[in-house]
C-alpha positions as CSV (number, residue, x, y, z in Angstrom):
1,A,63.2,-1.7,119.5
2,A,61.7,-1.3,116.2
3,A,60.0,2.0,115.2
4,R,56.5,2.0,113.6
5,S,54.5,5.1,112.6
6,L,51.1,5.9,111.4
7,P,51.1,8.0,108.2
8,G,51.9,11.6,109.0
9,L,52.7,10.9,112.6
10,P,56.0,10.4,114.4
11,A,57.5,7.0,114.7
12,V,56.5,5.1,117.9
13,A,59.0,2.7,119.5
14,S,57.3,-0.7,119.7
15,G,57.8,-4.3,119.7
16,A,57.6,-6.3,116.4
17,G,54.3,-5.8,114.8
18,A,52.9,-3.8,117.7
19,S,50.5,-0.9,117.2
20,P,50.0,2.0,119.7
21,A,47.4,1.1,122.2
22,A,46.4,4.7,123.0
23,L,46.8,8.2,121.5
24,A,49.3,9.0,124.4
25,D,51.6,6.3,122.9
26,I,51.9,8.4,119.7
27,A,52.6,11.9,121.2
28,P,51.6,14.1,124.1
29,P,48.2,15.8,123.6
30,E,49.5,19.3,122.5
31,E,52.1,17.7,120.1
32,L,49.5,15.3,118.6
33,A,47.1,18.2,118.2
34,R,49.8,20.3,116.4
35,I,50.6,17.4,114.0
36,L,47.0,16.9,113.2
37,A,46.4,20.6,112.6
38,R,49.3,20.7,110.2
39,A,48.0,17.7,108.3
40,R,44.5,19.4,108.1
41,D,46.2,22.6,106.8
42,R,48.1,20.6,104.2
43,E,44.9,18.9,103.1
44,Q,43.4,22.3,102.4
45,G,46.0,23.6,100.2
46,G,48.9,24.1,102.5
47,G,48.6,27.9,102.8
48,L,47.1,27.8,106.2
49,S,48.6,27.7,109.7
50,S,46.2,26.7,112.5
51,E,46.9,27.5,116.0
52,V,46.1,24.9,118.7
53,T,44.1,26.7,121.4
54,A,43.3,23.7,123.5
55,A,44.0,20.0,123.5
56,A,43.3,17.5,126.3
57,P,42.2,13.9,126.8
58,D,38.6,13.4,127.5
59,G,38.8,10.5,129.8
60,A,37.4,8.0,127.2
61,G,40.7,7.6,125.3
62,R,39.9,10.4,122.8
63,L,41.7,13.8,122.4
64,V,39.4,16.8,122.2
65,L,41.0,19.9,120.7
66,S,40.3,23.4,119.4
67,L,42.0,25.3,116.6
68,S,42.0,28.9,115.4
69,T,43.0,29.6,111.7
70,E,43.4,32.9,110.0
71,L,42.1,32.6,106.5
72,P,43.6,34.5,103.6
73,V,41.7,37.6,102.6
74,A,42.4,39.1,99.1
75,N,41.0,42.6,99.9
76,P,40.6,43.4,103.6
77,D,39.2,46.9,102.8
78,E,36.4,45.3,100.7
79,L,35.8,42.7,103.5
80,E,35.5,45.5,106.0
81,R,33.1,47.4,103.8
82,Q,30.9,44.3,103.2
83,R,31.1,42.6,106.6
84,G,32.6,45.1,109.1
85,I,35.7,42.9,109.7
86,R,39.2,43.0,108.3
87,R,40.2,39.4,108.9
88,L,38.6,36.0,108.6
89,V,39.3,33.5,111.4
90,R,38.0,30.0,111.4
91,R,37.3,28.3,114.7
92,T,37.4,24.5,114.8
93,A,36.5,21.8,117.3
94,G,37.9,18.4,116.9
95,T,37.7,15.0,118.4
96,V,40.4,12.4,117.8
97,S,40.3,8.7,118.3
98,L,42.7,5.8,117.9
99,G,40.9,3.0,115.9
100,S,41.7,0.5,113.2
101,V,41.1,0.2,109.6
102,P,41.5,-2.6,107.1
103,S,45.1,-3.2,106.1
104,P,45.9,-2.0,102.5
105,A,47.6,-5.3,102.0
106,G,44.7,-7.3,103.4
107,G,45.0,-9.3,106.6
108,A,44.8,-7.9,110.0
109,P,43.4,-4.4,110.7
110,V,46.0,-1.6,111.3
111,A,45.9,1.2,113.8
112,A,44.6,4.6,112.5
113,V,44.2,8.0,114.0
114,V,40.8,9.3,113.0
115,A,39.7,12.8,113.6
116,A,36.2,14.6,113.2
117,W,36.3,18.3,112.6
118,A,33.6,20.9,113.0
119,S,34.3,24.5,112.1
120,C,32.9,27.9,111.1
121,L,34.0,31.6,111.0
122,A,34.8,33.0,114.4
123,E,31.9,35.5,114.4
124,D,29.4,32.6,113.8
125,W,31.1,30.5,116.4
126,D,30.9,33.3,119.0
127,G,27.1,33.7,117.9
128,Q,25.2,30.5,118.2
129,L,27.1,27.9,116.2
130,G,30.1,27.3,118.5
131,P,28.4,25.2,121.1
132,Q,26.5,23.2,118.5
133,L,29.6,22.5,116.6
134,R,31.6,21.5,119.7
135,D,28.7,19.1,120.5
136,A,28.7,17.7,117.0
137,A,32.5,17.0,117.2
138,D,32.2,15.5,120.7
139,S,29.5,13.1,119.6
140,F,31.9,11.4,117.2
141,R,32.6,7.8,118.2
142,W,34.8,5.7,115.9
143,G,33.5,2.2,115.3
144,E,30.3,2.6,117.4
145,P,26.9,2.1,115.7
146,A,25.0,5.4,115.6
147,A,22.4,4.3,118.3
148,A,25.3,3.5,120.8
149,A,27.0,6.8,120.1
150,V,23.8,8.7,120.9
151,A,23.2,6.7,124.1
152,S,26.7,7.1,125.3
153,S,26.7,11.0,124.7
154,N,23.5,11.4,126.8
């Protein structure tokens, strides 16, 4: 069997020209979440290392995940003096879908893994923003018109 892959993701055994039909065809939820977390960390300069704190299918073909990322702090003493904390941790909610995008070469659309992220500092997450950001990430629907996405989330 031939192997095909989506950019940044492991090769998937498939028939000629076949694309994955579901996220589970690419990797198990925890592994896919780690791959996407690494890709997100690289996009932000590569010096970060996010930890997957949760990853599970949502029953609608999407992957819902949570990340925790310690951010670099130049001067922990000064941060503690100003904010009362010595470390900065970013909490992230993510929703991942398998969709399609136009082929770079033209022709038939190609499979794409699309993620929506919502994040803030842990102390803000634990305050009032966490549930709101989780809801924002959960409302993401790839390829649905906005009105349909709002109706399906209610």
